[in-house]
N, C-alpha and C positions, 0 to 999 in steps of 0.2 A: 504493499500499500504506500502511495506517495505521501508527502508531508503537506498536502493541501489541507487547509483548515476551512471551517465554515465562513471565515472572513473573505474567502475567495469566490463566493457564490455570486458576486455582483453580475448583473445582466449586462451584456455588451450588445447594443443594437448594431445591426449591420445594414439597415435600410434607412433611407432618408425621410424627412418629415413629409415629403409629398405622398408617401405611401401609408401614412398613418390613417386609421389606427392599426391596420394589418402590418405585421412586422416580422422580420427574421432576426435572430440573434443567437447568442451563445452564453453559457456560463460553465464554470469549471467545478468538478467534484473530484474527490480523491480517487475515484475509479474511472475517470475520464471526462472529457468535455462533452457537453450536451448542446447539440445544435437544434435550434427551434425555428418554426413550430414542429412539435413532435407528438406522436401517439405512443402511449406507454401500455404494452400488453399487461394483463393482470395475471399474476402468479400467486394467487391467494395463499396457498399452503406450501410455498417454496417451489412451485412448478407451474409453468404455463401449460395448462391441461393438454395432453395429447402429443406434445412434441419435446424433443431433446434440446439441451442447451446448444449443441452443435447446429441443429436446424434453426434455432432461434438466432444464432449469430449470423447465419446466412441471410435471414430476413432483415437483420440490421436495425432493431429498435435502439433508440438512444437510452432509454431507461425502462426497467420493468418494475412491477409492484409486488410487494408481499403484504400480508395482513396481520396486524398486531393481535387482534382477537383470536384468530384461528391458530396462528403459530404459537401464541402464548398458551393455548390449551393443548395443542399437540403439534410437535413433540415436546413443547415447553421451551421458553426462551433461555433458560439456564443451560439446557442441553445444547442448543444452537451456539451459545457463547462458548461452551466447553469444546465444541467442534470447530471453533475458529471463526464463528460469525456466519451470517446467512450467505454471503458471497461464496465462501469456501464450501459450506454445507450443501448448497444447490449447484455448485459448479458454474457459477456465472460471474464473470470478471468485470462486467460493466456496472454502471450506476444502478442503485436500487432505491426506490421510494417505498416506505412502509405507511399504509393507512393506519390511523390511530385506533380504529375500532369504533369510531363514531357512527359509521353507516350501520353497524350492527345494532346500535341504539334505535335506529329506525326500522331495520328489516326484521329484527327479532322482538318487536314491540310486545308480542303476546307472552314472551318468556323473560321479561325483565322488569325491574322496579328501579326508578330513578329518584335519587335524592341529591341534595347539594354536594354531598361528599363524592358521589359517583353513581355507577350503575351496577346493580346486582343482576346477573344473568343466570338463567337456568341453562346449563350447558346443553347444546344440541347433540352432544355425543352420548353422555350418560345421565343427564338430568341433574348433575351436581351443581350446587350454587357457586358462582364465580363472581368476583368483584373487580370492576375496572374503574379506576379513578384517573384523573389527569396524571397523577404521580406514577401510578402503576403502568399506564400506557407509555410514558416516557421511559420507565425502567425497562419495559419489554423491548422497546425500540433501541435503547442503548445496548442491551444485550445482543439484539439481532445485528447491530452494526451497520444498519442501512445508511446511505448517504444523505437521504432526505427523510426527515421525520415530520409527521403531521400532529398538530396539537389536537387533543381530544375535544370534540364538539358534540352538541346535540343536533342531530339532523332531523328537523321536523318534517312531517308530511306536507305535500304541496298545497293542500287545501286547508291547512290549520288556520283557525280564526285569528285575527290580528292580535287581540289581547293576549291569547296564549302564546302566540309567536313572539311577542315582545318579552314575555317571561323567559321563554326558551333562549332567546337571543342574549339576554342579560346573563343567563347562566353560562352560556358559551364564552362570553367575555371573561367572566370570573375564572372559568376553567382555563382559558387562554393564559391568564396571568399565572396560574398555578403551573401550567405546563412550562411556561417560560422560565420559571424558577428552578426547574430540575436540570442539573448539569448533564450534558450529553458527552459523548466522545469528541475529542477536538475536531475530527474531520466531519462531524455530522452537522447538518443545517436543519433549522426548524421553520416550517411554513405555518402561517396563520390561516385559519379558515373563516371566510366571511359568510354570515347567514343573514336572514331577513326576508326569505320567501320571495314573492313577486312584488313586494312593496319597495319601491326605489328609495323612499325616504328612510326606511329601516336599514336597507343595505348601506346607505351612506352613513347613517348613525353608527352602525356596527363597524364600518371601516374607520371612522374617526376614533372610536374606542381602541381599535387595534393600533392605530397610528400613535396614540398616546403611549402605549406600551413600547411600540417600535422606537420612539424617540429616546427611550431610556436604554434599551438593548435591542438592536435591530433584528428583525426576522429576516430569513434568507429568501423568502418568497411569500406570495399571497395566493390563496386558493379561493375559488367561488364554489361553495357547497350548497346543498339544499335545493338544487334544480334537477329537472328530469326525475322528480319523485311524485308524480301524479298531477302536476299542474298542466293546463293547456299549453301546447307548444308555442302558440302565439304569445302567451304571457312570458314564457321563459325567454324567448327571443327579444321581446321588448325590453326586458331587464338587462340582458346582455348588451344590447345595442347602446344603451345609455350608460351602463355602469362599468364595463371592463376598462374603458379608457380612463376612468378615474383612479384605478389602482396604480401604485407607484410604477413609474416607467423604468426604474433602475433595478427591479427585481423580477424574477420569473412570475408569470401569471398562469395559474393552473385551474382549469374548469373540470370539476370532479364528476366522474361517472357518466360522461357523455361521449358517444362513440359511433353514431350512424354517420355515413359519409356526408349526408346533408348537414348534420349538426357540426361536424368537424369543419367543413368549409365555412359555415356561417360564423363559428367561433373564431376562426383565423381572421376572417374579415373584421371582427370586432377587436382584435389585438390579443387574443389568447395565445399562449406559448405552448402549454402542455395539456394533454388530454389523456384520460384513461377510461376503459369500459370493458366489461366482459363480453360485449355483444359479438365481436368478430369470431371468437373461439366458441362461444355458446351456439351461435347460429350455424357454425360449421358442423357441430356435432348433430345438428338436426337436418343437415342436408341443404341448408339455405346459404347460398353463395353470393358474395358481393363481387360485382364486376364493374368495369368501366362503362357498361351499357345497362346497368341496373341489376336487379336481383334475379337470381336463377334458383329454381327449386329442383334439386336432384331427384326428388321423389317422382317427378313427372315422367310418365312413360315415354314421352317424346325423346328423352335422352337415352333410351335403351340402345339405340343404334347410332348415337351421335359420335362422330369422328373428330369433332373440334375439341380443343382444350376448353377449360372452364371460361377463360378469357383470352382471346387471341392477342390482346394487347399486353398481357402479363408475361413476365419472364421468370416467374418463380419455378421452383423444382417441379411442382405439381403440373403446371401448365406446360413446361418444357417436355414432360415425359409421358403424361397420361391423357387419355381421351375421356370425354364425358361418359361414353358407354362403359368404360372400365370403372369409373368412379360411381356411376349409377349402380353397377353390379355390386360393388363393395358395400354401398349403402343399403341396398335391398337385402344383402346377406348379413348385415350387421357386423361386417369385418372391421376390426379396430384400425387397420391400415387406412380405411376410408376416412375415419375421423381425423387421423393424423394428416393425411393429404389435404383434406378440406381445410383444416386449421392452418396449415402452411400457406395455402392460397389466401384465405380470408385475412390473415395477419399481414401477409406480404402486400395485399391490396391496400389495407388500411394504413400501415406504416408508409407504404409507397405514396399514398395520397398526400400525407403531410410532408414527406420529403420533396415531392414534386411541387407542392405549394411553396415550400421554402425556396426552391430553385427559381420559381417564377417571381417570387418577391425580390430575390437578389438580382434578377435580370430585368426588373421593372416591367413585367408583363403579367402581373397577377390578375387584374380584372379580366383579361382575355382568357387566362387559364381557368378562372372560376366559371366564366360563362360556358367554356367548352366542356368542363366537367359536368355542369348541370344539364347541358343539352344531351350529354351522353347517357344520363340516367333515364332510361325509357320507362314508360308506365307498364309496358308489356314485357314478359320474360324474354331475355335475349336468346 
């Protein structure tokens, strides 16, 4: 591991003011430089489902994710630390971001009880009670040794009424201060998470509260959470269009849990640098394929004799090597290789979309790139 510290996370813009708010940039971590905009595949339990680290390296993501809640339960953060940290444990040499467990506060709502001190979960594995506080979340992430740690937040559902949302947001601010007070490893950076639902004034208020803490001890990045959790897409986009540009320009901006091609492109247009979502790999396991011409469903009988690759415009291993007919056959038979090959393609397409957007930004042709991408996404199956 190099001697890069969290002080080196400063975001370096590479595109001029004429292209704002969309931007390309870079920042440095102890496990490598991150070039943005970038999509981060999700490796919840120390693996991106269905593919090996070698296959992942060929795809070329800038960062991958691990999850504090899941890894803290199994195999346990102490064991991961004993084994040399998450990078060594899972055989991944590039940057890793660990989610704080805050999304589980949302997704496991029926199995948890929240107080000011933290969240008590009923383990989804064996039903045993588990407690996650801001301090415990930071301790787990410190043991995992990730490059980017996320402060524990409360992720409210998209349609929460305003009064309850304000209470939730205030708690997230207090948890942010407690997370900030926990020492991490020297190479680790901490991102603050902004909440406030689809209320722009609450988003701004919460950002102001985070910036007060930032003035004392800077955060290494800022994330927008609590979107794509049940609210109408038009409301999510309206918030992003107004709010992303108000986040600090000298730090990475991360839109959490958003990953359709349409949402990635829209987020980049608003100035988002980092994205993550389980969608590409989850869709792959269900035979739903992302392509430059729209979505393709491998279950469809029309692909039984298809000699084309999944996407003729894609150069991933799957598209270089196999026909739709073969992949349709694997899926219909339930062969695990099919899940792997579909995942390689979906992640290659998604990571490649953000990589191509970055190149278009650097070459001052992003509007034409975005228009071309949108025109390619057909309403009928390619």
